C-alpha positions as a Markdown table, in Angstrom:
| # | Residue | x | y | z |
|---|---|---|---|---|
| 1 | Met | -19.3 | 18.4 | 3.6 |
| 2 | Ile | -17.7 | 15.3 | 2.4 |
| 3 | Tyr | -15.2 | 14.0 | 4.9 |
| 4 | Phe | -12.1 | 12.2 | 3.5 |
| 5 | Asp | -9.9 | 12.6 | 6.5 |
| 6 | Asn | -10.5 | 9.4 | 8.4 |
| 7 | Gly | -6.8 | 8.6 | 8.6 |
| 8 | Ala | -6.5 | 11.5 | 11.0 |
| 9 | Thr | -9.8 | 11.1 | 12.9 |
| 10 | Ser | -12.8 | 9.0 | 11.8 |
| 11 | Phe | -16.1 | 10.9 | 11.2 |
| 12 | Pro | -18.9 | 10.3 | 11.7 |
| 13 | Lys | -19.0 | 8.1 | 14.7 |
| 14 | Pro | -21.7 | 5.7 | 15.3 |
| 15 | Pro | -24.5 | 7.4 | 17.2 |
| 16 | Gln | -24.0 | 5.1 | 20.3 |
| 17 | Val | -20.5 | 6.6 | 20.8 |
| 18 | Ala | -21.8 | 10.1 | 21.7 |
| 19 | Ser | -24.6 | 8.6 | 23.7 |
| 20 | Ala | -22.1 | 6.6 | 25.8 |
| 21 | Val | -19.9 | 9.5 | 26.3 |
| 22 | Met | -22.8 | 11.8 | 27.5 |
| 23 | Ala | -24.1 | 9.0 | 29.8 |
| 24 | Ala | -20.6 | 8.8 | 31.4 |
| 25 | Leu | -20.3 | 12.5 | 31.7 |
| 26 | Ala | -23.6 | 12.7 | 33.5 |
| 27 | Ala | -22.5 | 10.2 | 36.1 |
| 28 | Pro | -20.5 | 11.0 | 39.1 |
| 29 | Ala | -17.2 | 9.5 | 40.4 |
| 30 | Ser | -13.9 | 8.0 | 39.1 |
| 31 | Pro | -13.1 | 4.4 | 38.7 |
| 32 | Gly | -11.0 | 2.9 | 41.5 |
| 33 | Arg | -11.1 | 6.1 | 43.7 |
| 34 | Ser | -14.0 | 5.2 | 46.1 |
| 35 | Gly | -16.0 | 2.3 | 47.1 |
| 36 | His | -19.5 | 3.8 | 46.5 |
| 37 | Ala | -21.8 | 2.6 | 43.8 |
| 38 | Ala | -20.9 | 5.5 | 41.5 |
| 39 | Ala | -17.3 | 4.7 | 41.5 |
| 40 | Met | -18.0 | 1.1 | 41.0 |
| 41 | Ser | -20.1 | 1.9 | 38.0 |
| 42 | Ala | -17.3 | 4.0 | 36.5 |
| 43 | Gly | -14.9 | 1.1 | 37.1 |
| 44 | Arg | -17.3 | -1.2 | 35.2 |
| 45 | Thr | -17.2 | 1.3 | 32.3 |
| 46 | Val | -13.5 | 1.1 | 32.0 |
| 47 | His | -13.7 | -2.8 | 32.3 |
| 48 | Arg | -16.3 | -2.8 | 29.4 |
| 49 | Ala | -13.7 | -1.0 | 27.2 |
| 50 | Arg | -11.0 | -3.4 | 28.2 |
| 51 | Lys | -13.2 | -6.5 | 27.4 |
| 52 | Ala | -14.2 | -5.1 | 24.0 |
| 53 | Met | -10.6 | -4.3 | 23.1 |
| 54 | Ala | -9.5 | -7.7 | 24.2 |
| 55 | Arg | -12.1 | -9.4 | 22.1 |
| 56 | Leu | -11.1 | -7.2 | 19.0 |
| 57 | Phe | -7.5 | -8.3 | 19.3 |
| 58 | Gly | -7.9 | -11.8 | 20.5 |
| 59 | Ile | -6.2 | -11.2 | 23.8 |
| 60 | Lys | -6.8 | -13.9 | 26.6 |
| 61 | Asp | -5.8 | -11.7 | 29.6 |
| 62 | Asn | -7.5 | -8.3 | 29.3 |
| 63 | Ser | -5.4 | -6.9 | 32.3 |
| 64 | Arg | -2.6 | -6.6 | 29.9 |
| 65 | Leu | -4.5 | -4.0 | 27.9 |
| 66 | Cys | -3.3 | -0.6 | 29.3 |
| 67 | Phe | -5.2 | 2.5 | 28.4 |
| 68 | Gly | -3.7 | 6.0 | 27.8 |
| 69 | Pro | -4.6 | 9.1 | 25.7 |
| 70 | Asn | -3.4 | 8.0 | 22.3 |
| 71 | Val | -1.1 | 5.8 | 20.2 |
| 72 | Thr | 1.8 | 8.2 | 20.8 |
| 73 | Trp | 1.6 | 7.6 | 24.6 |
| 74 | Ala | 1.5 | 3.9 | 23.9 |
| 75 | Leu | 4.6 | 3.9 | 21.6 |
| 76 | Asn | 6.5 | 6.1 | 24.2 |
| 77 | Ala | 5.4 | 3.7 | 27.0 |
| 78 | Ala | 6.8 | 0.8 | 25.2 |
| 79 | Leu | 10.0 | 2.3 | 23.8 |
| 80 | Phe | 11.0 | 3.9 | 27.2 |
| 81 | Gly | 9.6 | 1.2 | 29.3 |
| 82 | Leu | 11.9 | -1.4 | 27.7 |
| 83 | Asn | 14.8 | 0.5 | 29.3 |
| 84 | Leu | 16.9 | 0.5 | 26.0 |
| 85 | Gln | 20.5 | 1.5 | 26.6 |
| 86 | Lys | 23.7 | 2.2 | 24.7 |
| 87 | Gly | 24.5 | -0.5 | 22.3 |
| 88 | Asp | 21.0 | -1.9 | 22.1 |
| 89 | His | 20.0 | -2.3 | 18.5 |
| 90 | Val | 16.5 | -1.4 | 17.3 |
| 91 | Leu | 15.1 | -1.9 | 13.7 |
| 92 | Ser | 12.2 | 0.0 | 12.3 |
| 93 | Gly | 11.0 | 0.7 | 8.9 |
| 94 | Thr | 11.4 | 4.0 | 7.0 |
| 95 | Leu | 7.7 | 4.4 | 6.7 |
| 96 | Glu | 7.2 | 5.3 | 10.3 |
| 97 | His | 5.2 | 8.1 | 11.8 |
| 98 | Asn | 6.9 | 10.7 | 13.9 |
| 99 | Ser | 5.2 | 9.1 | 16.9 |
| 100 | Thr | 7.8 | 6.3 | 16.5 |
| 101 | Ala | 10.6 | 8.2 | 14.8 |
| 102 | Arg | 10.9 | 10.9 | 17.3 |
| 103 | Pro | 11.2 | 8.7 | 20.4 |
| 104 | Leu | 13.7 | 6.5 | 18.6 |
| 105 | Asp | 15.7 | 9.5 | 17.6 |
| 106 | Arg | 15.6 | 10.7 | 21.2 |
| 107 | Leu | 16.8 | 7.2 | 22.5 |
| 108 | Arg | 19.6 | 7.4 | 19.9 |
| 109 | Arg | 20.8 | 10.9 | 21.0 |
| 110 | Glu | 20.4 | 10.7 | 24.7 |
| 111 | Arg | 21.1 | 6.9 | 25.4 |
| 112 | Gly | 23.1 | 5.8 | 22.5 |
| 113 | Val | 20.6 | 3.3 | 21.3 |
| 114 | Asp | 21.6 | 2.0 | 17.8 |
| 115 | Trp | 18.5 | 2.7 | 15.7 |
| 116 | Glu | 18.4 | 1.4 | 12.2 |
| 117 | Ala | 15.7 | 2.2 | 9.7 |
| 118 | Val | 15.2 | -0.4 | 7.1 |
| 119 | Pro | 14.6 | 1.1 | 3.6 |
| 120 | Ser | 11.4 | 0.1 | 1.9 |
| 121 | Arg | 11.4 | -1.2 | -1.7 |
| 122 | Gly | 9.4 | 1.3 | -3.6 |
| 123 | Gly | 7.2 | 1.9 | -0.7 |
| 124 | Arg | 6.9 | -1.8 | 0.4 |
| 125 | Met | 8.5 | -3.3 | 3.6 |
| 126 | Leu | 9.9 | -6.9 | 3.1 |
| 127 | Ala | 10.5 | -9.4 | 5.8 |
| 128 | Glu | 13.8 | -10.5 | 4.3 |
| 129 | Asp | 15.2 | -7.0 | 4.7 |
| 130 | Phe | 14.5 | -7.0 | 8.5 |
| 131 | Lys | 16.0 | -10.5 | 8.8 |
| 132 | Ser | 19.2 | -9.6 | 7.1 |
| 133 | Arg | 19.8 | -6.8 | 9.5 |
| 134 | Leu | 19.2 | -8.7 | 12.8 |
| 135 | Arg | 22.2 | -8.8 | 15.2 |
| 136 | Pro | 22.9 | -10.4 | 18.6 |
| 137 | Glu | 22.3 | -7.1 | 20.2 |
| 138 | Thr | 18.9 | -6.4 | 18.5 |
| 139 | Arg | 16.4 | -5.9 | 21.2 |
| 140 | Leu | 13.3 | -4.7 | 19.3 |
| 141 | Ile | 11.6 | -4.4 | 15.9 |
| 142 | Val | 9.2 | -1.4 | 15.6 |
| 143 | Leu | 6.8 | -1.5 | 12.7 |
| 144 | Asn | 4.2 | 0.8 | 11.3 |
| 145 | His | 1.4 | -1.7 | 10.3 |
| 146 | Ala | 0.2 | 0.6 | 7.4 |
| 147 | Ser | 1.6 | 3.7 | 6.1 |
| 148 | Asn | -0.5 | 6.7 | 7.0 |
| 149 | Val | 0.6 | 8.3 | 3.7 |
| 150 | Thr | 0.3 | 5.6 | 1.0 |
| 151 | Gly | -1.8 | 3.1 | 2.8 |
| 152 | Ala | 0.7 | 0.3 | 2.2 |
| 153 | Leu | 0.4 | -2.6 | 4.6 |
| 154 | Ala | 3.6 | -4.1 | 6.1 |
| 155 | Pro | 3.8 | -7.9 | 6.2 |
| 156 | Ala | 3.8 | -7.8 | 10.0 |
| 157 | Arg | 3.3 | -11.5 | 10.5 |
| 158 | Glu | 6.1 | -12.4 | 8.1 |
| 159 | Ile | 8.4 | -9.9 | 9.8 |
| 160 | Lys | 7.6 | -11.3 | 13.2 |
| 161 | Glu | 8.3 | -14.9 | 11.9 |
| 162 | Ala | 11.7 | -13.7 | 10.6 |
| 163 | Ala | 12.6 | -12.0 | 13.8 |
| 164 | Gly | 14.1 | -15.0 | 15.5 |
| 165 | Gly | 12.5 | -14.3 | 18.8 |
| 166 | Val | 13.1 | -10.4 | 18.8 |
| 167 | Pro | 10.1 | -8.7 | 20.1 |
| 168 | Leu | 7.7 | -6.8 | 17.8 |
| 169 | Leu | 6.2 | -3.4 | 18.6 |
| 170 | Leu | 3.3 | -2.9 | 16.2 |
| 171 | Asp | 2.0 | 0.5 | 15.5 |
| 172 | Ala | -1.6 | -0.2 | 14.6 |
| 173 | Ala | -2.8 | 3.4 | 14.4 |
| 174 | Gln | -4.1 | 3.0 | 10.8 |
| 175 | Thr | -5.2 | -0.7 | 11.0 |
| 176 | Ala | -7.0 | -1.2 | 14.3 |
| 177 | Gly | -10.6 | -1.4 | 13.4 |
| 178 | Ser | -9.9 | -1.5 | 9.6 |
| 179 | Val | -7.8 | -4.6 | 9.3 |
| 180 | Pro | -8.7 | -7.8 | 11.1 |
| 181 | Leu | -6.4 | -8.3 | 14.1 |
| 182 | Asp | -8.5 | -10.8 | 16.1 |
| 183 | Asp | -5.4 | -13.1 | 16.6 |
| 184 | Ala | -2.9 | -10.3 | 17.4 |
| 185 | Gly | -2.8 | -11.6 | 21.0 |
| 186 | Asp | -1.1 | -14.8 | 19.8 |
| 187 | Trp | 1.8 | -13.2 | 17.9 |
| 188 | Val | 2.3 | -9.5 | 18.7 |
| 189 | Asp | 4.5 | -8.7 | 21.6 |
| 190 | Leu | 3.6 | -5.1 | 22.0 |
| 191 | Leu | 0.5 | -3.5 | 20.2 |
| 192 | Ala | -0.1 | 0.3 | 20.1 |
| 193 | Phe | -3.5 | 1.6 | 19.1 |
| 194 | Thr | -5.5 | 4.7 | 19.1 |
| 195 | Gly | -9.2 | 5.1 | 19.8 |
| 196 | His | -10.2 | 8.0 | 17.4 |
| 197 | Lys | -9.4 | 6.5 | 14.0 |
| 198 | Gly | -10.6 | 3.1 | 12.9 |
| 199 | Leu | -11.9 | 2.2 | 16.4 |
| 200 | Leu | -14.5 | 4.9 | 16.0 |
| 201 | Gly | -14.1 | 6.3 | 19.5 |
| 202 | Pro | -13.4 | 9.8 | 20.8 |
| 203 | Thr | -10.0 | 11.5 | 20.8 |
| 204 | Gly | -7.9 | 11.1 | 23.9 |
| 205 | Thr | -8.3 | 7.4 | 24.0 |
| 206 | Gly | -5.8 | 4.7 | 23.0 |
| 207 | Gly | -3.6 | 2.1 | 24.6 |
| 208 | Leu | -0.9 | -0.6 | 24.6 |
| 209 | Tyr | -1.2 | -4.3 | 24.7 |
| 210 | Val | 1.8 | -5.9 | 26.6 |
| 211 | Ser | 2.4 | -9.7 | 26.1 |
| 212 | Pro | 3.1 | -11.9 | 29.1 |
| 213 | Glu | 6.7 | -12.2 | 27.9 |
| 214 | Ile | 7.4 | -8.4 | 28.1 |
| 215 | Glu | 8.1 | -6.4 | 31.2 |
| 216 | Leu | 8.0 | -2.5 | 31.0 |
| 217 | Leu | 9.1 | 0.0 | 33.5 |
| 218 | Pro | 6.3 | 2.4 | 34.2 |
| 219 | Phe | 6.3 | 5.4 | 31.9 |
| 220 | Ser | 4.8 | 7.6 | 34.6 |
| 221 | Val | 4.0 | 6.9 | 38.3 |
| 222 | Gly | 1.4 | 8.3 | 40.7 |
| 223 | Gly | -2.1 | 7.5 | 41.9 |
| 224 | Ser | -3.4 | 4.2 | 40.6 |
| 225 | Gly | -6.3 | 3.3 | 43.0 |
| 226 | Ser | -4.3 | 0.3 | 44.2 |
| 227 | Arg | -1.4 | -0.3 | 46.7 |
| 228 | Ser | -2.1 | 3.2 | 48.1 |
| 229 | Glu | -0.3 | 2.2 | 51.3 |
| 230 | Ser | 3.1 | 2.2 | 49.5 |
| 231 | Leu | 5.2 | 4.8 | 48.0 |
| 232 | Glu | 6.3 | 2.3 | 45.4 |
| 233 | His | 4.1 | 2.4 | 42.2 |
| 234 | Pro | 2.3 | -0.9 | 41.5 |
| 235 | Gly | 4.2 | -3.2 | 39.2 |
| 236 | Phe | 1.3 | -5.3 | 37.9 |
| 237 | Leu | -0.8 | -4.5 | 34.8 |
| 238 | Pro | -2.8 | -2.6 | 34.0 |
| 239 | Asp | -2.1 | -0.4 | 37.0 |
| 240 | Ala | 1.7 | -0.2 | 36.3 |
| 241 | Leu | 0.9 | 1.9 | 33.1 |
| 242 | Glu | -2.2 | 3.5 | 34.2 |
| 243 | Ala | -1.1 | 6.2 | 36.7 |
| 244 | Gly | -3.7 | 8.9 | 37.3 |
| 245 | Thr | -7.4 | 9.1 | 36.8 |
| 246 | Ala | -8.8 | 7.3 | 33.7 |
| 247 | Asn | -10.6 | 9.1 | 31.0 |
| 248 | Thr | -13.9 | 7.3 | 31.8 |
| 249 | His | -16.2 | 9.1 | 29.4 |
| 250 | Gly | -13.7 | 8.7 | 26.6 |
| 251 | Leu | -13.4 | 5.0 | 27.3 |
| 252 | Ala | -17.2 | 4.7 | 27.4 |
| 253 | Gly | -17.2 | 6.1 | 23.9 |
| 254 | Leu | -14.3 | 3.8 | 22.8 |
| 255 | Ala | -16.2 | 0.8 | 24.2 |
| 256 | Ala | -19.2 | 1.8 | 22.1 |
| 257 | Gly | -17.2 | 2.2 | 19.0 |
| 258 | Val | -15.5 | -1.2 | 19.3 |
| 259 | Glu | -18.8 | -2.9 | 20.1 |
| 260 | Tyr | -20.1 | -1.5 | 16.9 |
| 261 | Leu | -17.3 | -2.8 | 14.9 |
| 262 | Leu | -17.6 | -6.2 | 16.6 |
| 263 | Glu | -21.3 | -6.3 | 15.6 |
| 264 | Arg | -20.7 | -5.1 | 12.0 |
| 265 | Gly | -17.5 | -7.1 | 11.7 |
| 266 | Val | -14.0 | -5.8 | 10.9 |
| 267 | Pro | -13.8 | -7.8 | 7.6 |
| 268 | Ala | -17.1 | -6.3 | 6.4 |
| 269 | Val | -15.6 | -2.7 | 7.2 |
| 270 | Arg | -12.5 | -3.6 | 5.4 |
| 271 | Glu | -14.3 | -4.8 | 2.3 |
| 272 | His | -16.3 | -1.6 | 2.2 |
| 273 | Glu | -13.3 | 0.7 | 2.7 |
| 274 | Leu | -11.2 | -1.1 | 0.1 |
| 275 | Gly | -14.0 | -1.0 | -2.4 |
| 276 | Leu | -14.2 | 2.8 | -2.0 |
| 277 | Ala | -10.4 | 3.1 | -2.4 |
| 278 | Gly | -10.5 | 0.9 | -5.5 |
| 279 | Leu | -13.4 | 2.9 | -7.1 |
| 280 | Phe | -11.5 | 6.2 | -6.3 |
| 281 | Leu | -8.3 | 5.0 | -7.9 |
| 282 | Glu | -10.4 | 3.9 | -11.0 |
| 283 | Lys | -12.2 | 7.3 | -11.3 |
| 284 | Ile | -9.1 | 9.4 | -11.0 |
| 285 | Gly | -7.1 | 7.3 | -13.3 |
| 286 | Gly | -7.9 | 9.5 | -16.3 |
| 287 | Val | -7.6 | 12.9 | -14.6 |
| 288 | Pro | -4.7 | 14.8 | -16.2 |
| 289 | Gly | -1.9 | 15.9 | -13.9 |
| 290 | Val | -2.9 | 13.6 | -11.0 |
| 291 | Ser | 0.1 | 11.4 | -9.7 |
| 292 | Val | -0.7 | 8.8 | -7.0 |
| 293 | Gln | 2.1 | 8.5 | -4.5 |
| 294 | Gly | 3.6 | 5.2 | -3.4 |
| 295 | Pro | 3.5 | 1.7 | -4.9 |
| 296 | Lys | 0.7 | 0.3 | -6.9 |
| 297 | Leu | -1.1 | -1.8 | -4.4 |
| 298 | Gly | -3.6 | -4.7 | -4.5 |
| 299 | Glu | -6.5 | -4.9 | -2.1 |
| 300 | Glu | -4.7 | -7.3 | 0.3 |
| 301 | Asp | -1.7 | -4.9 | 0.5 |
| 302 | Arg | -3.4 | -1.7 | 1.6 |
| 303 | Val | -5.7 | 0.2 | 3.7 |
| 304 | Ala | -8.1 | 2.8 | 2.4 |
| 305 | Ala | -5.7 | 5.8 | 2.2 |
| 306 | Val | -4.6 | 7.4 | -1.1 |
| 307 | Ser | -2.1 | 10.2 | -1.4 |
| 308 | Leu | -1.8 | 12.2 | -4.5 |
| 309 | Asn | -0.5 | 15.4 | -6.2 |
| 310 | Leu | -2.0 | 17.4 | -8.9 |
| 311 | Ala | 0.3 | 19.2 | -11.3 |
| 312 | Gly | 0.6 | 22.9 | -10.7 |
| 313 | Trp | -0.8 | 22.8 | -7.3 |
| 314 | Ser | 0.8 | 22.6 | -3.9 |
| 315 | Ser | -0.8 | 20.1 | -1.6 |
| 316 | Ser | -2.0 | 22.8 | 0.7 |
| 317 | Asp | -3.6 | 24.8 | -2.0 |
| 318 | Leu | -5.2 | 21.7 | -3.5 |
| 319 | Ala | -6.7 | 20.9 | -0.1 |
| 320 | Ala | -8.0 | 24.4 | 0.4 |
| 321 | Ala | -9.6 | 24.5 | -3.0 |
| 322 | Leu | -11.3 | 21.1 | -2.5 |
| 323 | Glu | -12.8 | 22.4 | 0.6 |
| 324 | Arg | -13.6 | 25.9 | -0.6 |
| 325 | Glu | -15.1 | 25.0 | -3.9 |
| 326 | His | -16.4 | 21.4 | -3.3 |
| 327 | Gly | -16.9 | 21.1 | 0.4 |
| 328 | Ile | -14.3 | 18.1 | 0.4 |
| 329 | Leu | -12.0 | 17.7 | 3.5 |
| 330 | Val | -8.6 | 16.0 | 2.9 |
| 331 | Arg | -5.2 | 16.4 | 4.6 |
| 332 | Pro | -2.3 | 18.0 | 2.9 |
| 333 | Gly | 1.4 | 18.2 | 3.8 |
| 334 | Leu | 3.8 | 15.7 | 5.3 |
| 335 | His | 1.3 | 13.9 | 7.5 |
| 336 | Cys | 3.8 | 13.7 | 10.4 |
| 337 | Ala | 5.8 | 11.2 | 8.3 |
| 338 | Pro | 8.8 | 13.0 | 6.9 |
| 339 | Leu | 10.8 | 9.8 | 6.4 |
| 340 | Thr | 8.1 | 8.4 | 4.1 |
| 341 | His | 7.9 | 11.5 | 2.0 |
| 342 | Arg | 11.7 | 11.6 | 1.6 |
| 343 | Glu | 11.5 | 8.0 | 0.2 |
| 344 | Leu | 8.6 | 9.1 | -2.1 |
| 345 | Gly | 10.4 | 12.2 | -3.3 |
| 346 | Thr | 7.5 | 14.4 | -2.1 |
| 347 | Phe | 9.6 | 16.1 | 0.6 |
| 348 | Pro | 9.1 | 18.9 | 1.7 |
| 349 | Gly | 5.8 | 19.7 | -0.1 |
| 350 | Gly | 4.1 | 16.5 | 0.8 |
| 351 | Ser | 0.8 | 15.3 | -0.8 |
| 352 | Ala | -2.9 | 15.6 | -0.4 |
| 353 | Arg | -4.3 | 12.4 | 1.4 |
| 354 | Phe | -7.9 | 11.1 | 0.8 |
| 355 | Ser | -8.6 | 8.5 | 3.6 |
| 356 | Phe | -11.9 | 6.7 | 3.5 |
| 357 | Gly | -14.0 | 5.3 | 6.4 |
| 358 | Pro | -16.9 | 2.9 | 7.0 |
| 359 | Phe | -19.5 | 5.6 | 6.5 |
| 360 | Asn | -18.3 | 7.0 | 3.2 |
| 361 | Thr | -20.3 | 6.2 | 0.1 |
| 362 | Ala | -19.7 | 5.6 | -3.6 |
| 363 | Asp | -21.5 | 8.8 | -4.5 |
| 364 | Glu | -19.0 | 10.8 | -2.3 |
| 365 | Ile | -16.1 | 9.0 | -4.1 |
| 366 | Ala | -17.6 | 10.1 | -7.5 |
| 367 | Ala | -17.9 | 13.6 | -6.2 |
| 368 | Gly | -14.3 | 13.6 | -5.0 |
| 369 | Ala | -13.2 | 12.4 | -8.5 |
| 370 | Arg | -15.2 | 15.1 | -10.3 |
| 371 | Ala | -13.8 | 17.7 | -7.9 |
| 372 | Leu | -10.2 | 16.7 | -8.9 |
| 373 | Ala | -11.1 | 16.7 | -12.6 |
| 374 | Ser | -12.6 | 20.2 | -12.3 |
| 375 | Leu | -9.5 | 21.6 | -10.5 |
| 376 | Ala | -7.2 | 20.0 | -13.1 |
| 377 | Ala | -9.2 | 21.6 | -15.9 |
| 378 | Gly | -9.0 | 25.0 | -14.2 |
| 379 | Gly | -5.3 | 25.1 | -13.9 |
| 380 | Gly | -2.9 | 25.2 | -11.0 |
| 381 | Arg | -2.5 | 27.6 | -8.1 |
């Protein structure tokens, strides 16, 4: 098997991730639910993950890192926690994942929030286009840091600088662990991340960083392990956003994955992944019938995801043939990003996405290019 679907879930994980999960599963108790040694140990496991994430993002107060099951939870916690109401104006890009677009559409339909999607320019988001659409009632800018379809990076810092004090919610699903964000705590207001992609952790892990300038209403309330004497849910972080028992074994694996990244270095991971993407684009450049979707991107403008179509093939049939005949796993379809595919002109068929990770090799890239050439020579389906 050759795995080119790291944009969905990274594989393989560093060996220490599985070891950490198994060790946590073998231990009793939940964090913050008892005072005995086992519960205290579980609490330290969660704290270890919080410390590692804070170091990765350059966050000074790790209590403002709130854990949840995935980046979708984090985006919903931010969007609904801001208590946006009728007349409030929200800007996003058109390259958003449905994890952002669907909550925004719900806020528009149910609360009358004025959601405006800023068009890209040939698949690129520009800071000036956000700046020109700011209004006095603009409450938030939501930005997909990198397109999960084309890999195009958005100029997040430039957009934040142009925002005129409007808070920025950054969807780092495709960039956390793959693009250096060690100063994010200095300029990002709300940062949503998931554990199972570039952070190399298990599924069921993710979270939200909330800057000191932002207050959120709790997305859900209940048990927190603190202030149990009151029916009112705690208002301080992280407890305010962490109702219910933590995914201790998942967070143990997340901590191990992030610690691996910190040791290897995110810049080194980025260099490796971009080298693979560049090699892949070079090798498929002469394959007849291959069309790469999205803008032509330099190394500084992308992550290691490449979406393409092959003449005569649907994206689903192409992915099936790659797996059946060559043992190569890619993701076909719309990638939960219909707004992006409408802009690209690939809706509703979508494309086949090759997304590379820190453990892919140049030999695998060459095999992927050969497989495409073989299918191109054999005709369409």
